C-alpha positions in Angstrom: -0.1 0.1 0.0 1.3 3.5 -0.9 2.0 6.2 1.7 1.9 10.0 1.4 4.0 12.5 3.4 2.6 15.9 3.9 4.4 18.9 5.5 2.6 21.8 6.9 4.2 25.0 8.4 2.4 27.7 10.2 3.9 30.7 12.0 3.2 31.2 15.7 0.8 34.1 15.1 -1.4 32.2 12.6 -1.3 29.1 14.8 -2.6 31.2 17.7 -5.2 32.7 15.4 -6.4 29.3 14.5 -6.4 28.3 18.2 -3.8 25.6 17.9 -2.3 25.5 21.4 -1.7 21.9 22.4 -1.5 18.4 21.1 -5.3 17.8 21.2 -5.9 21.0 19.1 -3.4 19.8 16.5 -5.0 16.3 16.6 -8.4 17.9 15.7 -6.7 20.1 13.0 -5.2 17.0 11.4 -8.5 15.3 11.1 -9.8 18.3 9.1 -7.3 17.2 6.5 -9.5 14.2 5.8 -13.1 15.6 5.5 -16.0 13.2 5.7 -14.2 10.5 7.7 -15.2 11.7 11.2 -16.6 8.2 11.9 -13.9 6.2 10.6 -10.8 4.7 12.3 -7.6 6.9 12.0 -5.1 5.5 9.5 -2.7 8.4 9.6 0.3 9.5 11.8 1.4 13.0 12.6 4.4 14.7 14.3 4.6 18.3 15.4 7.7 20.2 15.8 8.2 23.9 17.0 10.9 25.6 14.8 11.8 28.9 13.1 9.2 30.9 14.8 6.3 28.5 13.9 5.1 24.9 13.8 6.0 22.2 11.4 3.3 19.4 11.1 4.2 16.1 9.4 1.4 13.7 8.3 2.0 10.2 6.9 -1.3 8.7 5.4 -2.3 6.1 2.8 -4.4 8.6 0.9 -3.4 12.2 0.1 -5.0 14.6 2.5 -6.9 17.8 1.4 -5.7 21.2 2.4 -7.9 22.5 5.2 -9.2 26.0 5.8 -6.9 26.5 8.9 -3.9 26.1 6.6 -4.8 28.7 3.9 -2.1 31.1 5.2 0.5 28.3 5.8 2.9 26.4 3.7 1.5 23.1 2.4 3.5 20.3 0.6 2.4 16.7 0.0 3.9 13.9 -2.1 3.6 10.2 -2.5 6.4 8.1 -1.0 7.5 5.5 -3.7 7.7 1.8 -2.7 11.4 1.9 -3.8 12.1 4.2 -0.9 11.7 1.3 1.5 14.1 -1.0 -0.3 17.2 0.2 1.5 19.0 -1.9 4.1 19.9 0.9 6.6 18.3 4.2 7.4 19.0 7.3 9.7 15.9 7.8 11.7 14.1 10.1 14.1 11.2 8.9 16.3 9.2 10.9 18.9 7.4 8.1 20.9 5.3 7.7 24.0 7.0 4.7 25.6 4.8 3.1 28.2 4.2 -0.2 30.0 1.0 -1.6 31.2 0.6 -2.0 35.0 -2.2 -3.7 36.9 -5.3 -1.6 37.8 -7.9 -2.7 40.3 -11.6 -1.8 40.5 -13.4 -0.4 43.5 -14.1 -4.0 44.7 -10.4 -5.0 44.4 -10.8 -7.1 41.4 -8.3 -6.7 38.5 -9.6 -4.7 35.6 -9.4 -6.2 32.1 -7.2 -3.3 30.9 -4.5 -2.0 33.0 -3.3 1.6 33.1 -0.2 2.9 31.1 2.8 4.0 32.9 5.4 6.2 31.2 9.0 4.9 30.8 11.7 7.4 31.4 14.9 5.7 32.6 17.5 5.2 29.8 17.8 1.5 30.2 14.0 0.9 30.1 13.8 3.1 27.0 16.6 1.2 25.2 14.9 -2.1 26.0 11.5 -0.6 24.8 12.9 0.4 21.5 14.8 -2.9 21.1 11.4 -4.7 21.5 9.6 -2.4 19.1 12.3 -3.1 16.5 12.0 -6.8 17.1 8.3 -6.8 16.4 8.6 -4.2 13.7 11.0 -5.7 11.3 14.2 -3.6 12.2 17.1 -3.4 14.5 18.3 -0.2 16.0 22.1 0.3 16.0 23.9 1.6 19.0 21.5 0.5 21.8 24.3 -1.1 23.6 25.6 1.2 26.4 29.3 1.1 25.2 28.5 1.5 21.5 30.9 3.6 19.4 27.8 5.1 17.6 25.1 5.1 20.3 21.4 5.8 19.6 20.6 9.2 21.0 17.8 9.2 23.6 16.6 12.6 24.7 15.1 13.0 28.2 11.3 12.6 28.4 9.3 15.8 27.9 5.7 16.5 29.0 3.1 17.2 26.4 -0.2 18.6 28.0 -3.6 18.7 26.4 -7.0 19.9 27.2 -10.3 18.9 25.5 -12.7 21.8 25.7 -15.7 19.5 24.9 -15.6 17.5 28.1 -13.0 19.4 30.2 -10.6 16.5 30.2 -7.0 17.4 30.9 -4.0 15.1 30.5 -0.4 14.7 29.3 1.9 12.4 27.6 5.6 11.7 28.1 7.4 12.2 24.8 10.8 10.8 24.1 13.0 11.6 21.0 15.1 8.8 19.6 17.7 9.6 16.9 20.1 7.1 15.2 20.5 4.5 12.5 18.5 1.2 12.0 19.0 -1.9 10.0 15.9 -3.5 8.2 15.6 -7.1 9.0 12.1 -7.8 7.4 11.3 -5.2 4.6 7.6 -6.0 4.4 7.1 -5.8 8.2 9.2 -2.7 8.4 7.0 -1.0 5.7 3.9 -1.9 7.7 5.5 -0.5 10.8 6.3 2.8 9.1 2.5 3.1 8.1 1.1 2.0 11.4 3.4 3.9 13.8 5.3 2.8 16.9 4.1 2.9 20.5 1.0 4.3 22.1 -0.8 7.8 21.8 -0.3 7.9 18.0 -3.4 10.1 17.5 -1.6 12.9 19.7 1.4 13.1 17.4 3.6 10.1 18.7 5.0 7.1 16.8 5.7 8.5 13.3 9.1 7.2 12.0 11.1 9.8 10.0 13.7 7.9 7.9 16.3 8.8 5.4 18.6 6.3 3.6 21.9 6.0 5.4 
């Protein structure tokens, strides 16, 4: 299946005018790039970076998005990613993820709930192990996860990303971690699927999009 990469840039003033303040606001804005699909399951990934006095939003989607009204004053570029792009053996990568683990959660009566709660991972060793597991199930191997590696995978300290949903007043946050390094593709078909599906949790809030460039 094909994939499309869209790059959107808005300066800070225009983003404020469009009331794009937190990860939930950008989550809603991204959905407006796919009109008429409010009741369908999300099949696209996003990543938001603050840079150069504005915001850069990346979207990876199976179908090309439509330019929304909130982006009329911004920069918009979209292109199809050819299948040949995924035929390399090694890539440099960037990944902003929400690494978590499930922990037990009990109900009011003391019985264990079917779905546990998610706990953020923040310690370097836990983050390295998390990324190693994701690679093993995603068709790739990250180089430099060994502590004494000559070319280590860079793992930035976890950052907090807050959000507020006005419709129900819900407030929350996600712990985001940036990984940068090189990877080796072990299973090309599985790796391609991982690229389209994303890595980790909270993908609808801008986490899990794998940015790659041939090494």
